[in-house]
DOKOL-604310 format. One line per 10 residues: number of its first residue (from 1); their letters; for each residue x, y, z of C-alpha. Coordinates in steps of 0.2 Angstrom, whole numbers, plus 5000, padded with zeros to 4 digits. Example, Ala and Ser with C-alpha at 12.3 -4.5 7.8 and 13.67 -1.06 7.14 Angstrom:
DOKOL-604310
1) as) 5062 4978 5039  5068 4995 5036
end
This chain:
DOKOL-604310
1) mtgplhglkv) 5000 5000 5000  5005 5018 4997  5005 5032 5010  4990 5044 5011  4999 5058 5003  5005 5047 4988  5005 5057 4972  5008 5074 4980  5024 5083 4974  5033 5094 4987
11) ieisvamagp) 5047 5106 4984  5056 5110 5001  5067 5125 5001  5072 5126 5020  5086 5124 5032  5089 5118 5050  5073 5111 5058  5056 5119 5056  5054 5118 5037  5064 5101 5036
21) fcgmvlgdlg) 5053 5093 5049  5037 5098 5040  5044 5091 5024  5049 5075 5033  5031 5073 5039  5024 5075 5022  5037 5063 5015  5034 5050 5028  5016 5050 5023  5019 5047 5005
31) advvkierad) 5023 5063 4996  5037 5065 4984  5048 5078 4993  5063 5086 4984  5074 5096 4995  5083 5111 4987  5099 5114 4996  5113 5127 4992  5124 5120 4979  5141 5122 4988
41) rgddsrdwpp) 5137 5117 5006  5119 5112 5008  5108 5114 5023  5117 5122 5038  5113 5107 5049  5124 5096 5039  5139 5103 5048  5132 5100 5066  5140 5086 5076  5140 5072 5081
51) yfagtmshyf) 5141 5062 5064  5136 5045 5058  5152 5037 5051  5160 5054 5052  5150 5061 5037  5132 5063 5041  5126 5075 5054  5114 5067 5067  5104 5083 5066  5102 5083 5048
61) asanrskrsl) 5097 5065 5048  5084 5068 5061  5073 5079 5049  5078 5074 5032  5073 5056 5028  5060 5052 5015  5067 5066 5003  5078 5068 4988  5092 5081 4988  5094 5093 4974
71) aldlksgaga) 5110 5105 4976  5106 5121 4967  5112 5139 4967  5096 5149 4968  5105 5165 4967  5109 5161 4949  5097 5164 4935  5099 5146 4929  5097 5139 4946  5081 5149 4950
81) giakqliaga) 5074 5144 4933  5076 5126 4937  5067 5129 4954  5053 5137 4944  5051 5122 4933  5050 5111 4948  5037 5122 4956  5027 5123 4941  5023 5105 4942  5022 5104 4961
91) divienyrlg) 5008 5104 4973  5017 5111 4988  5031 5123 4992  5039 5124 5010  5051 5138 5014  5058 5145 5029  5071 5157 5023  5072 5175 5029  5058 5187 5023  5061 5193 5006
101) aleraglgya) 5075 5180 5001  5065 5170 4989  5056 5185 4982  5073 5192 4977  5076 5176 4968  5059 5177 4959  5053 5162 4969  5041 5171 4981  5023 5166 4983  5015 5179 4971
111) amaelnprlv) 5026 5174 4957  5024 5156 4960  5005 5157 4962  5004 5165 4945  5015 5151 4938  5005 5138 4947  4988 5143 4953  4985 5126 4962  5001 5128 4972  5000 5127 4991
121) ycsisgfgrt) 5014 5138 4996  5019 5137 5015  5031 5150 5023  5038 5147 5040  5046 5163 5048  5052 5168 5065  5040 5182 5069  5027 5182 5055  5026 5194 5041  5021 5209 5050
131) gprrhdpand) 5027 5218 5066  5043 5228 5071  5054 5212 5072  5048 5203 5056  5065 5204 5048  5075 5199 5063  5084 5182 5064  5076 5169 5075  5080 5152 5080  5073 5139 5093
141) lfmqafsggm) 5082 5145 5109  5079 5163 5104  5061 5160 5102  5059 5149 5118  5065 5165 5127  5056 5178 5117  5039 5169 5118  5038 5168 5137  5042 5149 5136  5058 5150 5146
151) sitgeaggap) 5049 5160 5160  5040 5145 5165  5054 5132 5162  5067 5128 5176  5067 5127 5195  5057 5139 5205  5069 5154 5209  5082 5147 5198  5089 5152 5181  5078 5150 5165
161) akmgisvadi) 5080 5134 5156  5076 5129 5138  5066 5113 5133  5078 5099 5129  5070 5097 5112  5068 5111 5099  5050 5114 5103  5048 5130 5094  5056 5123 5078  5047 5107 5078
171) gagmfaavgi) 5030 5115 5084  5031 5127 5069  5035 5112 5057  5020 5102 5064  5008 5118 5063  5014 5120 5045  5010 5102 5040  4993 5104 5047  4990 5121 5038  4996 5113 5021
181) laalsvrhet) 4984 5098 5023  4970 5110 5027  4974 5120 5011  4975 5105 5001  4957 5101 5007  4951 5118 5001  4960 5115 4985  4950 5099 4982  4934 5110 4983  4940 5126 4974
191) grgqhvqtsl) 4954 5120 4962  4966 5134 4969  4980 5134 4981  4984 5148 4993  4998 5155 5004  4999 5146 5021  5010 5155 5034  5015 5151 5052  5030 5156 5063  5040 5151 5077
201) legqlsmlsy) 5032 5164 5088  5014 5160 5083  5017 5141 5086  5025 5145 5104  5011 5156 5109  4998 5142 5104  5009 5129 5113  5009 5140 5129  4991 5134 5130  4984 5133 5148
211) hlmsyfasgd) 4998 5144 5154  4992 5158 5143  4974 5155 5148  4979 5155 5166  4987 5172 5164  4971 5179 5155  4960 5171 5169  4970 5177 5184  4980 5191 5179  4995 5182 5187
221) aprrhgsgtq) 5010 5177 5176  5014 5159 5178  5030 5155 5186  5043 5141 5186  5038 5125 5195  5053 5114 5190  5046 5097 5184  5029 5102 5192  5014 5111 5187  5003 5125 5194
231) fgvpyqafpt) 4987 5115 5193  4991 5099 5202  5001 5091 5216  5009 5078 5216  5013 5081 5198  5032 5081 5197  5048 5072 5199  5055 5065 5215  5071 5058 5220  5071 5040 5227
241) adewivvavf) 5084 5030 5236  5093 5028 5219  5085 5036 5204  5071 5049 5200  5053 5045 5197  5039 5055 5191  5022 5054 5200  5008 5062 5190  4992 5063 5200  4979 5072 5190
251) ndsmwrscca) 4963 5069 5199  4956 5066 5217  4952 5047 5213  4970 5044 5208  4976 5054 5224  4966 5041 5235  4975 5027 5226  4992 5036 5228  4988 5038 5247  4985 5019 5248
261) aierpawadd) 5001 5015 5238  5012 5026 5250  5004 5019 5265  4996 5036 5270  4977 5032 5268  4972 5046 5280  4979 5059 5268  4965 5055 5256  4952 5063 5268  4964 5076 5276
271) prfstvsarv) 4956 5093 5272  4974 5099 5267  4976 5086 5253  4959 5079 5249  4955 5090 5234  4966 5096 5219  4964 5114 5225  4968 5110 5243  4984 5101 5237  4989 5115 5227
281) ahrellaael) 4987 5127 5241  4998 5116 5252  5010 5112 5238  5026 5115 5248  5021 5105 5263  5014 5090 5253  5030 5090 5241  5041 5090 5256  5032 5075 5264  5032 5065 5248
291) teifatrpaa) 5050 5068 5245  5054 5060 5262  5043 5045 5258  5050 5042 5241  5068 5043 5247  5065 5027 5257  5064 5015 5243  5072 5012 5225  5064 5020 5210  5059 5003 5203
301) aweevmvkag) 5050 4998 5219  5040 5014 5219  5036 5012 5201  5030 4994 5203  5019 4998 5218  5012 5014 5210  5007 5006 5194  4999 4992 5203  4988 5005 5212  4983 5013 5196
311) vactlvnpid) 4994 5029 5199  5003 5037 5184  5021 5034 5189  5037 5031 5179  5056 5031 5181  5064 5046 5172  5071 5036 5158  5087 5041 5149  5087 5040 5130  5098 5025 5130
321) kivdhpqvra) 5086 5016 5141  5069 5021 5132  5075 5016 5115  5076 4998 5121  5061 4998 5132  5049 4984 5130  5035 4996 5126  5045 5004 5112  5050 4987 5105  5032 4981 5106
331) gamitqvdvp) 5026 4995 5095  5041 4994 5084  5044 5013 5087  5062 5012 5083  5067 5006 5066  5083 5005 5055  5086 5013 5038  5100 5007 5027  5111 5022 5022  5123 5020 5008
341) gigpmpmadv) 5141 5022 5014  5135 5022 5032  5125 5006 5035  5110 5003 5046  5105 5020 5054  5092 5018 5069  5079 5031 5070  5061 5034 5077  5049 5027 5065  5034 5036 5057
351) pidfsttpga) 5023 5040 5073  5006 5039 5065  4998 5022 5061  4985 5020 5047  4974 5005 5045  4975 5004 5026  4987 5018 5019  5002 5017 5031  5016 5030 5031  5034 5024 5029
361) ivlppprlge) 5052 5030 5028  5054 5029 5009  5071 5036 5008  5086 5037 5020  5093 5055 5023  5101 5060 5007  5119 5065 5004  5121 5083 4997  5115 5083 4979  5113 5064 4979
371) hsrsilrglg) 5098 5065 4967  5103 5081 4957  5106 5072 4941  5090 5061 4941  5079 5076 4946  5086 5086 4931  5084 5072 4920  5066 5071 4925  5064 5089 4919  5071 5084 4902
381) lggdtvdali) 5088 5091 4903  5101 5081 4894  5118 5074 4901  5129 5088 4893  5117 5101 4899  5118 5094 4917  5137 5093 4916  5138 5111 4911  5127 5116 4925  5138 5107 4937
391) aagvvgtttp) 5154 5114 4930  5147 5131 4932  5143 5128 4950  5124 5130 4947  5121 5112 4952  5130 5101 4965  5130 5082 4964  5133 5068 4976  5146 5073 4989  5148 5070 5007
401) arppqpe) 5140 5084 5017  5157 5087 5025  5175 5079 5025  5176 5063 5036  5180 5068 5054  5187 5057 5068  5174 5051 5080
end
């Protein structure tokens, strides 16, 4: 079976994470994605260590499977012309360049919509296309700070902390994919594409979710609670006799189960702790009591007794442990993709299951310009023409992303 987006043609002109993540999502779901990279050095993320076999960046590999790579100088007239030919026959464009960059190359939305009225053209920016900072550079860490996200991340009274994952970039990439699919649905009815726009800032504000609504409801800016949260206790990490666990009690029924599991049944009816609001009001007292209790046994022992009691509890698993966890193995959530010149490369599998049109990792992360020749042949360019474009530096062909480096 083919993926649910089989038959759609995507041109991705993007770097780093937000745009590439969006393109990877569409590629995993069956779309034919051509990633246009700079002819000389490709996506910036190709240079970010560590590397597989000394040649392919882990970061690049994480967001660029299920694509073909065309290395192309878009600043040249010939390179921009090739891009226009590809876009003329495409369904979707994804771009996350600085505002105005593609317009200067003649590849902006207005020109491409005139060339291809059915085109869904998705732009991902840092701040959006209006406002005083719309032209400023932005990246994930910057936007976690600018958006307010870092004001609620970290230990109470401590320094701000970033999320361990690139939440602003990946969030924007996912919102972009949703927007593209919605625009395709509209195109099915109208026959016309449209300009889909999102930004790291808009995505982060949306993902602030209940924190933003808490401020609007109370007028009080949310503060840092470490691993905890403002609306529930216990809902945080605790040290045990050996490792850390998380106990995530989210209603009063589970609290009663927790009280039985920790052998404090009277706490279930204690007016200081019996309701969510009471536990929040007595957060520091209850957290201190629980910290003493959980320190008496190893983490695995607490996990066992809590899970048996129906309480949401887990060890704080490191990545090297979770990738081999029985639950992950049972769902085949980690797979291996054979990469020429490197060998089997483990990675997270497509995270969505379909009963009849499953997604799949259809291609390994590509080398820079790995598919340049075949893509240009598909446009009807002859071998001599392609060779001349390569000699002129307009097109790049298969090369390692960087010289082999010692591990």
